[in-house]
Each structure stands twice: as C-alpha cells, then as structure tokens.
N, C-alpha and C positions, 0 to 999 in steps of 0.2 A: 544103271539109272537109279535103282533103289539105294545103292551104296552112295551115289553122289547126292541124293536127296537127304540121306541121314547125315552125311558130312556137312551139307548146307545148314541143316537144323542145328547141329552141334556148333557150327561157326556162329550162327545167330545167337545161340545161348551164351556164347562167350562175349558178345558185344555189350556195351553199356545199355542201361535201361531205356534211354531216349531213342536209341537206334532200334531196339527190340520193339518199342511202341510204334515206330514207323512201319516196321514189317507187319505188325498186327493190324494197323490201320489200312495198309495196302491190301492185305489178304481179306480183310473185312469188306473193303470197297469192291474188290473183284468178285467175291462171293455174293454180295448183295446186288451187284449189277447183274449177275447171272440169274439170281432168283427173281429180281424185278423184271428182267426180260421175259422169263417164262410166264410170269403172272400177266404181263401186258399182252403176250400172244394169246393166252387163254381168255383174257377179258375181251380181246378183239373178236375171237371166235364166238364167244357167248353173245356179243352184240349182233354179230352177223346172223347167228342162229335165231335170235329174237326177232330181228327185222324180217326174216323170212317167214317165221311162224305166226307172228301177230296178225297179219291180214287174213290168213287162213283161219285162225282162231276166231276172229271177229265174224267171219262169214258163218262159221259153225254156231257161234253164240247167238246170231240173229235168228236161227231156227228155233232156239229154245225160248225166245221171248214170245209172250202171248200176242196174238194178232187181235184185231178188232172184234172177233166173234166171241171172246170170253165174256161171260156175264159178270156184273159187278156183285159185290157182297150184298148190297142192299136189294138187288133183284133176286138173289138167291134166298134171302130172308123173307121176302114178300111171297115167294112161291113155296115156302116151307110147308111140308105136310106134318100132321101130328105124329108123334112117336107112338109106335105100337109095341107093347111089351109082351109078346108071346101069348096071345089069346086074351090078354087083359083089355080093359077099356083103353081107347085111344087117348093120349094125353098130348097137350101142347108142350113145347119146349120149356115154357115158363113153369108149367105145372110139374113137369119132371124135375126141373132144377130145384124147385121149392121142396118137393118130396125128398130128394136126395140130400139136400142141404139140411133139412129138418132131421133126417135119419142120422146124418153125421153129427149134428149137434146133440142129439139124444144119446148116441153112443159115447160121446165125450163126457156128458154129464154122468152117465152110468159108470164109466171108468173112474172118474174122479171121486164118486161116492164110494166105490169099492176100495180105492186107495186110502181114503180117510177112515174107513171102518177096519182096515187091516192093521194089526198091531205092529 
C-alpha cells in the first residue's frame, strides 16, 4: 500500500502543473470536508448541551436574585448608626468622611512641601 502511494505521488509529480493543481484542489476539498464535518458535529453537541443546561441554570440563577424582603439603599441610609472609633466619640458618616478627607488633604500638602524643600 505504502509503495503504491509513493508511486502515485511520483506519478502526480511528473504531470503538468494544471493536473497537479487539480489533485491539490481535490485533496484540499476532501480534507476541508472532513474538518468541517467534525466541526459541525461538535457544534451540534455544544448546542444540545446548552439547550439542556440553560433551563437548569435559569432556575439556579433565580435563587440568587433578591426577593422582596431586601431593604433598599435609602432605607439602609435612614437606619444608619453613627460610626464608633474604638472608645472615641461617636461620629456620623459625614463627620468621619470630612475628617478622613481633611487628613488626606493635609498629608498631600505636607508631602508637596517636603518635595519642594528637598534639593
């Protein structure tokens, strides 16, 4: 078989170029048909797998969605308690934010002053 195949290849090499191109086109067509067939079979299997799993996934996803008992953000903000800082005075969120923002601005000003004074 192998000797016959090598003989066939040698015979094709001896043919004119337009005949060799016909063999190339034929081999290309056969191999691409084979590859396309495998791809279509795998695509069909992927679609079948998706159609089976999507309804089950939707049911699982519904469990993750919040139901009507979840409070809204505005309700949570209305019920907010002041922040307590480890034995310090109680602060509201706005006071804490302003304190932290001011401390960050102060550090930035100090760092820029140090950079300017450094040679």
